N, CA and C of each residue as an Amber inpcrd file, in Angstrom:
protein
   477
  96.6710000  98.5650000 173.1560000  96.9800000  99.7620000 172.4330000
  97.8720000  99.4430000 171.2250000  98.8860000  98.6190000 171.4200000
  99.7670000  98.2430000 170.3340000  99.0260000  97.4330000 169.2670000
  98.0880000  96.5770000 169.7390000  97.3540000  95.7720000 168.7710000
  96.4280000  96.6380000 167.9400000  95.9010000  97.7260000 168.4970000
  95.0590000  98.6520000 167.7260000  95.8870000  99.3690000 166.6590000
  97.1180000  99.7680000 167.0290000  98.0080000 100.4300000 166.0660000
  98.3540000  99.4830000 164.9190000  98.5910000  98.2580000 165.2490000
  98.9080000  97.2630000 164.2220000  97.7390000  97.0340000 163.2820000
  96.5320000  97.0290000 163.8620000  95.3370000  96.8290000 163.0470000
  95.1190000  98.0320000 162.1230000  95.3180000  99.2490000 162.6180000
  95.1660000 100.4660000 161.8050000  96.2020000 100.4640000 160.6870000
  97.4250000 100.0790000 161.0220000  98.4840000 100.0020000 160.0200000
  98.1470000  98.9850000 158.9410000  97.6410000  97.8370000 159.3290000
  97.2490000  96.7990000 158.3810000  96.1080000  97.2660000 157.4860000
  95.0810000  97.9010000 158.0810000  93.9570000  98.4160000 157.2790000
  94.4100000  99.5200000 156.3330000  95.3130000 100.3740000 156.8150000
  95.8400000 101.4440000 155.9510000  96.5970000 100.8530000 154.7720000
  97.4130000  99.8700000 155.0180000  98.1710000  99.2030000 153.9650000
  97.2290000  98.5300000 152.9580000  96.2020000  97.8800000 153.4500000
  95.2080000  97.2410000 152.5930000  94.5030000  98.2750000 151.7200000
  94.1590000  99.4170000 152.2860000  93.4970000 100.4840000 151.5210000
  94.4240000 101.0340000 150.4350000  95.6910000 101.1920000 150.7460000
  96.6710000 101.6690000 149.7590000  96.7750000 100.6810000 148.5980000
  96.8180000  99.3950000 148.9040000  96.9070000  98.3640000 147.8650000
  95.6510000  98.3790000 146.9830000  94.4740000  98.4580000 147.5910000
  93.2150000  98.4800000 146.8330000  93.1430000  99.7310000 145.9560000
  93.4890000 100.8880000 146.5220000  93.4350000 102.1360000 145.7540000
  94.4440000 102.1170000 144.6070000  95.6170000 101.5350000 144.8340000
  96.6290000 101.4250000 143.7710000  96.1270000 100.5240000 142.6410000
  95.5090000  99.4360000 142.9840000  94.9680000  98.5250000 141.9720000
  93.8830000  99.2070000 141.1540000  93.0080000  99.9560000 141.8110000
  91.9620000 100.6860000 141.0940000  92.5530000 101.7490000 140.1580000
  93.5660000 102.4620000 140.6420000  94.2140000 103.4800000 139.8190000
  94.9020000 102.8540000 138.6080000  95.5840000 101.7330000 138.8200000
  96.2470000 101.0350000 137.7160000  95.2210000 100.5500000 136.6920000
  94.1240000  99.9930000 137.1500000  93.0640000  99.5250000 136.2470000
  92.4600000 100.6660000 135.4430000  92.2510000 101.8050000 136.0800000
  91.6920000 102.9660000 135.3760000  92.6710000 103.4870000 134.3270000
  93.9560000 103.4990000 134.6580000  94.9720000 103.9560000 133.7010000
  95.0300000 103.0230000 132.4890000  94.9660000 101.7270000 132.7240000
  94.9770000 100.7510000 131.6250000  93.7420000 100.8990000 130.7370000
  92.6050000 101.1070000 131.3600000  91.3550000 101.2840000 130.6090000
  91.4360000 102.5310000 129.7300000  91.9940000 103.6080000 130.2860000
  92.1560000 104.8520000 129.5460000  93.0990000 104.6500000 128.3600000
  94.1810000 103.9230000 128.5760000  95.1400000 103.6460000 127.5020000
  94.4900000 102.8220000 126.3870000  93.7270000 101.8080000 126.7500000
  93.0510000 100.9780000 125.7450000  92.0210000 101.7820000 124.9560000
  91.2840000 102.6370000 125.6250000  90.2950000 103.4750000 124.9400000
  90.9900000 104.4150000 123.9600000  92.1180000 104.9550000 124.3640000
  92.8820000 105.8510000 123.4950000  93.3850000 105.1090000 122.2510000
  93.8940000 103.8990000 122.4410000  94.3640000 103.0930000 121.3030000
  93.2120000 102.7500000 120.3610000  92.0630000 102.4430000 120.9200000
  90.8920000 102.1060000 120.1140000  90.4730000 103.2980000 119.2530000
  90.4310000 104.4810000 119.8540000  90.0420000 105.6910000 119.1230000
  91.0610000 105.9990000 118.0400000  92.3410000 105.8590000 118.3530000
  93.3830000 106.1140000 117.3680000  93.2600000 105.1520000 116.1830000
  92.9390000 103.8800000 116.4600000  92.7630000 102.9040000 115.3820000
  91.5760000 103.2340000 114.4960000  90.4760000 103.6620000 115.1020000
  89.2920000 104.0410000 114.3240000  89.5920000 105.2540000 113.4490000
  90.3150000 106.2250000 114.0000000  90.6950000 107.4050000 113.2150000
  91.6210000 107.0260000 112.0630000  92.5440000 106.1200000 112.3240000
  93.4930000 105.6670000 111.3130000  92.7550000 105.0360000 110.1300000
  91.8290000 104.1530000 110.4280000  91.0340000 103.5040000 109.3770000
  90.1720000 104.5230000 108.6530000  89.6170000 105.4790000 109.3860000
  88.7920000 106.5210000 108.7710000  89.5790000 107.3650000 107.7870000
  90.7970000 107.7310000 108.1420000  91.6310000 108.5270000 107.2330000
  91.9680000 107.7230000 105.9840000  92.2900000 106.4450000 106.1420000
  92.5820000 105.5980000 104.9810000  91.3550000 105.4830000 104.0770000
  90.1750000 105.3380000 104.6740000  88.9400000 105.2160000 103.8970000
  88.6500000 106.5030000 103.1210000  88.8030000 107.6500000 103.7720000
  88.5580000 108.9320000 103.0960000  89.5580000 109.1370000 101.9570000
  90.8230000 108.7840000 102.1840000  91.8400000 108.9220000 101.1360000
  91.4950000 108.0580000  99.9220000  91.0700000 106.8110000 100.1680000
  90.7020000 105.9160000  99.0600000  89.4590000 106.4280000  98.3320000
  88.4620000 106.9070000  99.0740000  87.2420000 107.4250000  98.4500000
  87.5340000 108.6440000  97.5880000  88.3820000 109.5370000  98.0930000
  88.7480000 110.7300000  97.3200000  89.4360000 110.3580000  96.0150000
  90.3980000 109.4380000  96.0960000  91.1330000 109.0150000  94.9050000
  90.2000000 108.3450000  93.8980000  89.3040000 107.5040000  94.3940000
  88.3490000 106.8140000  93.5280000  87.4220000 107.8080000  92.8280000
  86.8970000 108.7530000  93.5800000  86.0090000 109.7740000  93.0060000
  86.7340000 110.6030000  91.9660000  87.9620000 110.9590000  92.2570000
  88.7580000 111.7560000  91.3260000  88.9870000 111.0110000  90.0070000
  89.3340000 109.7300000  90.1070000  89.5770000 108.9380000  88.8900000
  88.2850000 108.6980000  88.1040000  87.1840000 108.4760000  88.7960000
  85.9050000 108.3020000  88.0910000  85.5480000 109.5560000  87.2940000
  85.8470000 110.7120000  87.8500000  85.5460000 111.9690000  87.1650000
  86.4370000 112.1800000  85.9410000  87.6310000 111.5940000  85.9410000
  88.5680000 111.8020000  84.8280000  88.5770000 110.6660000  83.8130000
  87.7160000 109.6740000  83.9700000  87.7360000 108.5210000  83.0610000
  87.5200000 108.8990000  81.6030000  86.6370000 109.8360000  81.3470000
  86.3240000 110.1640000  79.9550000  87.4760000 110.8670000  79.2380000
  88.5470000 111.2210000  79.9470000  89.7030000 111.8500000  79.3050000
  90.7500000 110.8180000  78.8770000  90.5480000 109.5430000  79.2490000
  91.5180000 108.4950000  78.9290000  91.1610000 107.8210000  77.6100000
  92.1860000 107.5110000  76.8370000  91.9390000 106.7760000  75.5870000
  92.3760000 105.3300000  75.7770000  91.7960000 104.4450000  75.0110000
  92.1220000 103.0160000  75.1210000  93.5820000 102.7570000  74.7880000
  94.1890000 103.5790000  73.9710000  95.5920000 103.4000000  73.5920000
  96.5420000 103.6410000  74.7700000  96.0890000 104.3290000  75.7930000
  96.9320000 104.6070000  76.9710000  97.1510000 103.3760000  77.8270000
  96.3010000 102.3600000  77.6710000  96.3480000 101.1780000  78.5300000
  97.2310000 100.1060000  77.9020000  98.1650000  99.5570000  78.7160000
  99.0360000  98.4820000  78.2460000  98.9930000  97.3460000  79.2600000
  99.4350000  96.1810000  78.8590000  99.4670000  95.0260000  79.7570000
 100.4640000  95.2740000  80.8890000 101.5860000  95.9430000  80.5950000
 102.6010000  96.2330000  81.6110000 102.2030000  97.4020000  82.4960000
 101.2880000  98.1970000  82.0480000 100.8560000  99.3530000  82.8220000
 101.5820000 100.6060000  82.3830000 100.8410000 101.6380000  82.2130000
 101.3980000 102.9200000  81.8140000 100.9550000 103.9200000  82.8740000
 101.7920000 104.1160000  83.8850000 101.4670000 104.9740000  85.0320000
 100.0930000 104.6450000  85.6170000  99.9020000 103.3940000  85.9370000
  98.6680000 102.9790000  86.5820000  97.5390000 102.6050000  85.6470000
  97.7800000 102.6180000  84.3440000  96.7360000 102.2590000  83.3650000
  97.0850000 100.8940000  82.7760000  96.2830000  99.9000000  83.0900000
  96.5500000  98.5290000  82.6810000  95.4360000  98.0040000  81.7870000
  95.8160000  97.1710000  80.8240000  94.8400000  96.4540000  80.0040000
  94.7330000  95.0600000  80.5910000  93.5610000  94.6860000  81.0460000
  93.3480000  93.3770000  81.6730000  93.3850000  92.2870000  80.6160000
  94.0820000  91.2060000  80.9260000  94.0870000  90.0170000  80.0810000
  94.3290000  88.8100000  80.9760000  94.5390000  87.6420000  80.3810000
  94.7130000  86.4250000  81.1670000  95.9500000  86.4920000  82.0570000
  96.9420000  87.2870000  81.7020000  98.1770000  87.3790000  82.4880000
  97.9610000  88.1220000  83.7970000  96.8670000  88.8200000  83.9440000
  96.6480000  89.6010000  85.1700000  95.7700000  88.8680000  86.1740000
  95.7540000  87.5330000  86.1030000  95.0200000  86.7510000  87.0920000
  96.0490000  86.1020000  88.0120000  96.0310000  86.2590000  89.3220000
  95.0410000  86.9510000  90.1270000  95.0280000  88.4470000  89.8250000
  93.9700000  89.1090000  90.2890000  93.8260000  90.5220000  89.9570000
  95.1040000  91.3100000  90.2570000  95.3930000  92.2010000  89.3740000
  96.5980000  93.0140000  89.4450000  96.7120000  93.7610000  90.7620000
  95.6040000  94.2990000  91.2480000  95.6180000  95.1310000  92.4420000
  95.9060000  94.3500000  93.7080000  95.8340000  93.0070000  93.6630000
  96.0780000  92.2130000  94.8660000  97.5710000  91.9970000  95.1180000
  98.4050000  92.3110000  94.1340000  99.8480000  92.1290000  94.3040000
 100.4460000  93.3370000  95.0060000 101.1210000  93.1200000  96.1110000
 101.7070000  94.2100000  96.8880000 102.7370000  94.9970000  96.0940000
 103.4940000  94.3290000  95.2220000 104.5550000  95.0080000  94.4810000
 103.9960000  96.1050000  93.5760000 102.7660000  95.9560000  93.1240000
 102.1710000  96.9800000  92.2640000 102.0500000  98.2910000  93.0040000
 101.6720000  98.2340000  94.2710000 101.5260000  99.4580000  95.0560000
 102.8820000  99.9930000  95.4680000 103.8160000  99.1240000  95.8270000
 105.0980000  99.5690000  96.3420000 106.0430000 100.0450000  95.2520000
 105.9210000  99.5340000  94.0750000 106.8680000  99.8660000  93.0100000
 106.5350000 101.1850000  92.3220000 105.5010000 101.8580000  92.7720000
 105.1390000 103.1190000  92.1470000 104.4930000 102.9400000  90.7890000
 103.8940000 101.7900000  90.5550000 103.2680000 101.5110000  89.2660000
 101.7810000 101.8640000  89.2950000 101.4200000 102.7830000  90.1500000
 100.0360000 103.2150000  90.2430000  99.9820000 104.7320000  90.0600000
  98.7710000 105.2450000  89.9580000  98.5870000 106.6900000  89.7660000
  98.4030000 107.3390000  91.1300000  99.2840000 108.2590000  91.4620000
  99.1920000 108.9680000  92.7380000  98.0250000 109.9450000  92.7080000
  97.3700000 110.0850000  93.8500000  96.2530000 111.0180000  93.9670000
  96.7790000 112.4470000  93.8010000  96.0470000 113.2720000  93.0740000
  96.5110000 114.6480000  92.8570000  96.5170000 115.4850000  94.1320000
  95.5870000 115.1990000  95.0350000  95.5150000 115.9440000  96.3040000
  95.6450000 114.9630000  97.4580000  96.8540000 114.8560000  98.0410000
  97.0150000 113.9300000  99.1770000  96.2440000 114.4140000 100.4050000
  95.7990000 113.4890000 101.2020000  95.0830000 113.7950000 102.4420000
  96.0980000 114.2280000 103.5020000  95.7440000 115.2130000 104.3080000
  96.6850000 115.8610000 105.2290000  97.3840000 114.9010000 106.1930000
  96.6680000 114.0440000 106.8860000  97.2820000 113.2220000 107.9290000
  97.6240000 111.8130000 107.4640000  97.5250000 111.5630000 106.1820000
  97.8210000 110.2420000 105.6460000  99.3390000 110.0330000 105.5830000
  99.7870000 108.8170000 105.8960000 101.2150000 108.4990000 105.8790000
 101.7790000 108.4630000 104.4600000 100.9300000 108.2160000 103.4770000
 101.3550000 108.1660000 102.0740000 100.1800000 108.6000000 101.2030000
 100.4630000 109.1460000 100.0310000  99.3530000 109.5530000  99.1590000
  98.5580000 108.3360000  98.6740000  97.2900000 108.5600000  98.4300000
  96.4560000 107.4920000  97.8840000  96.9460000 107.1660000  96.4750000
  96.6700000 105.9530000  96.0590000  97.1670000 105.4710000  94.7830000
  96.0340000 104.7090000  94.0800000  95.9580000 104.8140000  92.7670000
  94.9050000 104.1010000  92.0390000  95.4940000 103.3040000  90.8790000
  94.7940000 102.2420000  90.5580000  95.0860000 101.4340000  89.3750000
  93.7970000 101.3990000  88.5660000  93.9010000 101.7180000  87.3070000
  92.7380000 101.6610000  86.4190000  93.0050000 100.5570000  85.4100000
  92.0790000  99.6270000  85.3330000  92.2110000  98.5130000  84.3910000
  91.1310000  98.6260000  83.3280000  91.5380000  98.5270000  82.0900000
  90.5950000  98.4630000  80.9810000  90.1820000  97.0010000  80.8670000
  88.9370000  96.7060000  81.2200000  88.4870000  95.3150000  81.2950000
  88.0170000  94.7690000  79.9560000  87.2230000  95.5570000  79.2680000
  86.6560000  95.0590000  78.0140000  86.6520000  96.1990000  77.0230000
  87.1140000  95.8970000  75.8690000  87.1590000  96.9060000  74.8280000
  86.5180000  96.3250000  73.5780000  85.4190000  96.8650000  73.2040000
  84.7870000  96.4340000  71.9630000  85.4460000  97.1720000  70.8190000
  85.1920000  96.7290000  69.6380000  85.7790000  97.3830000  68.4660000
  85.2260000  98.7860000  68.2640000  84.1240000  99.0730000  68.9450000
  83.5570000 100.4070000  68.8850000  84.3450000 101.2730000  69.8610000
  85.0360000 102.3000000  69.4050000  85.8960000 103.0880000  70.2980000
  85.1380000 103.8130000  71.4050000  83.8390000 103.9780000  71.2650000
  83.0730000 104.7150000  72.2750000  82.7220000 103.8600000  73.4930000
  83.0040000 102.5570000  73.4280000  82.6460000 101.6590000  74.5310000
  83.9030000 101.2570000  75.2980000  83.9660000 101.6070000  76.5710000
  85.0880000 101.2430000  77.4320000  84.5560000 100.8180000  78.7970000
  85.0610000  99.6880000  79.3180000  84.6860000  99.2300000  80.6620000
  85.9400000  99.2310000  81.5290000  85.8190000  99.8000000  82.7260000
  86.9640000  99.9720000  83.6100000  86.7140000  99.3650000  84.9850000
  87.8110000  98.9520000  85.6180000  87.8030000  98.6380000  87.0440000
  88.8340000  99.5690000  87.6650000  88.4020000 100.3510000  88.6360000
  89.2950000 101.2800000  89.3130000  89.4670000 100.7940000  90.7430000
  90.7090000 100.6260000  91.1430000  91.0270000 100.2190000  92.5030000
  91.8270000 101.3360000  93.1440000  91.3680000 101.7950000  94.2910000
  92.0680000 102.8560000  95.0210000  92.5780000 102.2990000  96.3390000
  93.7850000 102.7010000  96.6800000  94.3990000 102.2840000  97.9510000
  94.6750000 103.5400000  98.7620000  93.9860000 103.6590000  99.8790000
  94.1940000 104.7820000 100.7840000  94.9870000 104.3260000 101.9950000
  95.8340000 105.2040000 102.5020000  96.6910000 104.8870000 103.6470000
  96.3080000 105.7970000 104.8010000  96.2940000 105.2330000 105.9970000
  95.9510000 105.9970000 107.1930000  97.1450000 106.7430000 107.7610000
  97.0700000 107.0600000 109.0410000  98.1650000 107.7710000 109.7080000
  99.4120000 106.9040000 109.8210000  99.2140000 105.5970000 109.8840000
 100.3310000 104.6560000 109.9020000 100.4100000 103.9900000 108.5340000
 101.6200000 103.7570000 108.0400000 101.8050000 103.1850000 106.7010000
 101.2010000 101.7900000 106.5730000 101.0850000 101.0460000 107.6800000
 100.5410000  99.6820000 107.5900000  99.0130000  99.6430000 107.5720000
  98.3660000 100.7830000 107.7490000  96.9040000 100.8300000 107.6650000
  96.5100000 101.2360000 106.2580000  95.9390000 100.3020000 105.5120000
  95.5610000 100.5790000 104.1280000  94.1590000 100.0420000 103.8600000
  93.4250000 100.7690000 103.0420000  92.0730000 100.3860000 102.6350000
  92.0640000 100.3010000 101.1060000  91.4920000  99.2340000 100.5790000
  91.3030000  99.1050000  99.1280000  89.8240000  99.2660000  98.8100000
  89.5240000 100.0810000  97.8110000  88.1490000 100.2610000  97.3450000
  88.1390000 100.0880000  95.8370000  87.0300000  99.5660000  95.3440000
  86.9110000  99.3800000  93.8990000  85.6150000  99.9690000  93.3790000
  85.6790000 100.3780000  92.1260000  84.4870000 100.8260000  91.4160000
  84.6200000 100.3510000  89.9780000  83.4890000 100.0960000  89.3750000
  83.4480000  99.7090000  87.9710000  82.6890000 100.7860000  87.2140000
  83.1150000 101.0260000  85.9910000  82.4550000 102.0490000  85.1880000
  82.4720000 101.6380000  83.7290000  81.3940000 101.9190000  83.0440000
  81.3140000 101.6690000  81.5970000  80.9930000 102.9890000  80.9240000
  81.8350000 103.3510000  79.9720000  81.6000000 104.5350000  79.1650000
  81.1380000 104.0660000  77.7920000  79.9570000 104.4550000  77.4210000
  79.4270000 104.0480000  76.1220000  78.6690000 105.2350000  75.5410000
  79.3250000 105.9320000  74.6510000  78.6900000 107.0920000  74.0460000
  78.1570000 106.7860000  72.6450000  78.1040000 105.4820000  72.2930000
  77.6180000 105.1120000  70.9600000  76.1120000 105.1960000  70.8550000
  75.4460000 105.2300000  72.0180000  73.9980000 105.3770000  71.9910000
  73.3540000 104.1060000  72.1210000
């Protein structure tokens, strides 16, 4: 009789250990899935912020004059030359120092407003011809999640 009680106690203890391990594993799996979803959302918000800023700047390109662009940058408007190699947008200080153009409409859940740099790449003597590189930096829900997107555009109304 005592040996049966001991066996039941041992089996009960074994079942508790197995059930606890299964519960712990399920909780860990749930936590990892939650982190994965949060990361995907974070990247998605950064991507949407960068796309919005890029689209906005592309729509406003025809309002910019070549005189607005300087080598030092004039509120995010840079004239590309040999001094800007490596590319200007790859330097972290450009984004952090506020030397870029802030997006007019920040995204709701973004940790920081999107920022753009517009570079005048080639300027012919004909004022109607302008070639641009636009780089947009979107930020996700966390400040360390950032997406860079680029677009190139040529405005040539000379015909």
